[in-house]
C-alpha positions in Angstrom: 0.0 0.0 0.0 1.5 3.3 -1.1 0.7 6.6 0.6 -2.0 8.7 -1.1 -1.1 12.1 0.4 2.4 12.7 1.8 3.3 15.6 4.0 6.8 16.6 5.0 6.7 18.2 8.5 9.6 20.6 8.9 10.2 22.1 12.4 11.8 25.6 12.6 12.5 28.4 15.1 13.9 31.7 14.0 16.4 30.3 11.5 15.2 31.7 8.2 18.6 31.5 6.4 18.9 27.7 7.0 15.1 27.2 6.4 15.6 28.9 3.0 18.2 26.4 2.0 16.0 23.5 3.2 12.9 24.7 1.3 15.1 25.1 -1.8 15.9 21.4 -1.3 12.2 20.5 -1.4 11.7 22.6 -4.5 14.1 20.3 -6.2 12.6 16.9 -5.3 12.1 14.4 -8.1 8.7 13.5 -6.5 6.6 16.7 -6.5 3.4 15.2 -5.0 3.6 16.3 -1.4 2.7 19.0 1.0 5.2 21.1 2.9 4.1 21.5 6.5 6.2 24.0 8.5 5.8 23.4 12.2 7.0 26.8 13.6 7.7 27.0 17.3 7.1 30.7 17.5 9.4 32.4 14.9 9.1 36.1 14.2 7.8 37.8 11.1 11.1 37.3 9.3 10.4 33.6 9.0 6.8 34.2 8.0 8.0 36.6 5.2 10.4 33.9 3.9 7.6 31.3 3.8 5.4 33.7 1.9 8.2 34.2 -0.7 8.4 30.5 -1.2 4.6 30.3 -1.5 4.7 33.0 -4.2 7.2 31.0 -6.2 4.4 28.4 -6.7 6.5 25.3 -6.5 5.7 24.1 -3.0 2.3 23.6 -1.4 3.0 25.1 2.0 1.0 24.9 5.3 2.5 27.2 8.0 1.5 25.8 11.4 2.5 28.4 14.1 2.1 29.2 17.8 3.4 32.0 20.0 6.9 31.8 21.3 6.7 30.4 24.9 10.0 28.6 25.2 10.9 25.2 23.7 7.6 23.7 22.7 8.6 21.5 19.7 6.3 18.6 20.7 3.3 20.9 21.0 3.7 22.4 17.5 4.3 18.9 16.0 1.1 17.7 17.6 -0.7 20.7 16.2 0.7 19.9 12.7 -0.4 16.2 13.0 -3.8 17.1 14.3 -4.5 19.6 11.5 -3.3 17.7 8.4 -5.3 15.7 5.9 -2.2 13.8 4.7 -2.3 10.1 5.4 1.5 9.7 5.6 4.0 12.1 7.3 7.8 12.5 7.0 9.4 14.4 9.8 12.6 16.5 9.5 14.0 19.8 10.7 14.5 23.3 9.2 18.2 22.8 9.1 18.3 19.6 7.1 18.6 19.8 3.3 17.1 16.7 1.6 18.5 14.6 -1.2 16.6 15.0 -4.4 15.0 11.6 -4.1 14.1 12.1 -0.4 10.3 12.1 -0.8 10.4 9.5 -3.5 12.4 7.1 -1.3 10.1 7.5 1.7 7.1 6.9 -0.6 8.6 3.8 -2.2 9.7 2.2 1.1 6.5 3.1 3.2 4.9 -0.1 4.6 1.8 -0.6 6.8 2.7 -1.2 10.4 6.2 0.3 10.0 8.1 3.5 10.4 11.2 4.4 8.4 14.4 5.4 10.1 16.5 7.6 7.8 20.0 9.0 8.0 21.7 12.4 8.0 25.2 13.8 7.8 26.2 16.7 10.1 28.0 19.4 8.3 30.7 21.7 9.7 29.8 25.4 9.9 32.1 26.5 7.1 30.5 23.9 4.8 27.0 24.9 5.9 27.7 28.5 5.1 29.3 27.7 1.7 26.2 26.0 0.3 24.3 28.2 -2.2 20.9 27.8 -3.8 22.6 26.9 -7.1 24.6 24.2 -5.3 21.3 22.8 -3.9 19.6 22.9 -7.3 22.5 21.1 -9.1 22.7 18.5 -6.4 26.5 18.9 -6.1 26.2 19.2 -2.3 25.5 15.4 -2.2 28.9 14.7 -3.9 31.4 13.6 -1.2 34.3 15.1 -3.1 32.5 18.4 -3.2 31.8 18.4 0.5 35.5 17.4 1.3 36.7 20.2 -1.0 34.7 22.7 1.1 36.2 21.4 4.4 34.0 18.4 5.4 35.9 15.6 7.1 36.6 12.7 4.8 35.4 9.8 6.8 33.0 6.8 6.8 30.0 9.0 7.4 30.1 10.1 3.8 29.4 6.5 2.8 25.8 7.4 3.1 26.2 9.4 -0.1 27.1 6.3 -2.1 25.5 6.0 -5.6 25.4 2.2 -5.4 22.0 0.8 -4.5 23.6 -2.5 -3.7 26.1 -0.9 -1.3 23.2 1.1 0.4 21.2 -2.1 0.9 24.2 -3.9 2.4 25.1 -1.0 4.7 21.5 -0.8 5.9 21.7 -4.5 6.8 25.0 -4.5 8.6 24.9 -1.2 10.4 25.0 -1.5 14.3 22.8 1.6 14.6 19.3 0.9 15.8 16.4 1.7 13.4 15.1 4.3 15.9 12.9 7.3 15.2 15.2 10.1 14.1 13.6 13.5 14.1 15.7 14.6 11.2 14.6 11.8 8.8 11.7 9.5 9.8 8.2 8.7 8.6 5.1 6.8 9.2 1.3 6.8 8.8 -0.7 9.6 10.3 -3.3 7.2 11.8 -0.6 5.4 13.7 0.8 8.7 15.1 -2.8 9.5 16.3 -3.1 6.0 17.7 -0.2 6.6 20.1 -1.4 10.2 20.7 1.5 11.9 18.9 4.5 13.4 20.7 4.7 13.5 24.5 4.4 17.2 25.4 6.1 16.6 28.7 9.4 16.1 26.7 11.7 18.9 25.8 15.0 18.9 23.9 16.8 15.6 24.3 15.3 12.3 23.1 11.8 13.4 22.4 12.0 11.8 18.9 13.3 8.5 20.2 10.6 8.4 22.8 7.9 8.6 20.1 9.6 5.7 18.3 9.7 3.6 21.5 6.0 4.1 22.0 5.4 3.1 18.3 7.3 -0.1 19.0 5.2 -0.7 22.1 2.1 -0.2 19.9 3.3 -3.0 17.7 5.0 -1.0 15.0 8.2 -2.3 13.4 11.0 0.0 12.1 12.9 -0.2 8.8 16.5 0.9 8.6 17.0 3.3 5.7 19.8 5.4 7.0 21.8 4.7 3.8 18.8 4.8 1.4 18.3 8.5 1.6 19.9 11.2 3.8 19.7 14.9 4.5 22.6 17.2 5.2 22.3 18.8 8.7 23.4 22.4 8.7 25.4 23.4 11.8 24.1 25.6 14.6 24.4 26.3 18.3 22.4 24.2 20.8 21.7 26.6 23.6 18.5 24.7 24.6 20.4 21.5 25.7 20.4 21.4 29.5 21.5 18.5 31.8 18.4 18.6 34.0 16.1 18.4 31.0 18.0 15.4 29.6 17.7 13.7 33.0 13.9 14.3 33.1 13.6 13.0 29.5 15.6 9.9 30.2 13.3 9.1 33.2 10.2 9.4 30.9 11.8 7.1 28.3 12.7 4.6 31.0 9.1 4.5 32.2 7.9 4.0 28.6 10.2 1.1 28.3 9.5 -0.5 31.7 5.7 -0.1 31.4 5.5 -0.8 27.6 3.5 2.4 27.3 2.3 3.5 23.9 -0.2 6.3 24.7 1.2 9.8 25.5 -1.2 11.2 28.1 0.0 14.7 27.4 -0.3 14.4 23.6 -2.7 15.4 20.9 -5.7 14.3 22.8 -5.5 15.2 26.5 -8.1 12.7 27.6 -7.1 9.4 29.2 -6.4 6.4 26.9 -9.5 4.4 26.1 
């Protein structure tokens, strides 16, 4: 069963320069049949103006889901996006992650009932992030390992994710020791299944909130498919001022309880009523 209506949910917060590069990446997808859902955690008018510019270009079908800035509320804005969409399949990523040209096409092709897809990403250095132009994105040269290295990206095994060999990609997916967990930069599943687990846990802040969703999907009976080498996005560098030890500790305790109790329903999720 193939998805009928795909939406790509892109989280953002006051980072219009990076978001512009990301949206340019979605303008250059081989599969054009998708909605662009920007889950905006309270950005200012500069981001809204940028989104309007992309709307006016007429290439992307954009939904801008926004709430007021009241601190880190990523889970809340994601739940709002899930609750308001009519798409039956959702891909989740961030506003600092430029997708490969076949990003949408690959998620569509590999989507399977009762599963979520666990994709990959490559973290870029700040000099490489700043060097990328719209023309570079449009030509696809940024997904050439030699080009990245020439701009200062470390030449290591992480660039294997950009292999052009489908056989090598399949082999690396099979042998990687990395778990097929829910990665907020590159994961997807069916909207009805996200609603069945009540979406993201709004008790969670930065640090493991995406993994926690995947763990509840597992408890619900979902399986996960490893596609970290099938299609990737390039993660633009940025500061992480919202990472705090006390929040990490709280989030780890929530995840431990989910694992120990095999919980799938987030009480503080899309629907605030108790699980039926």
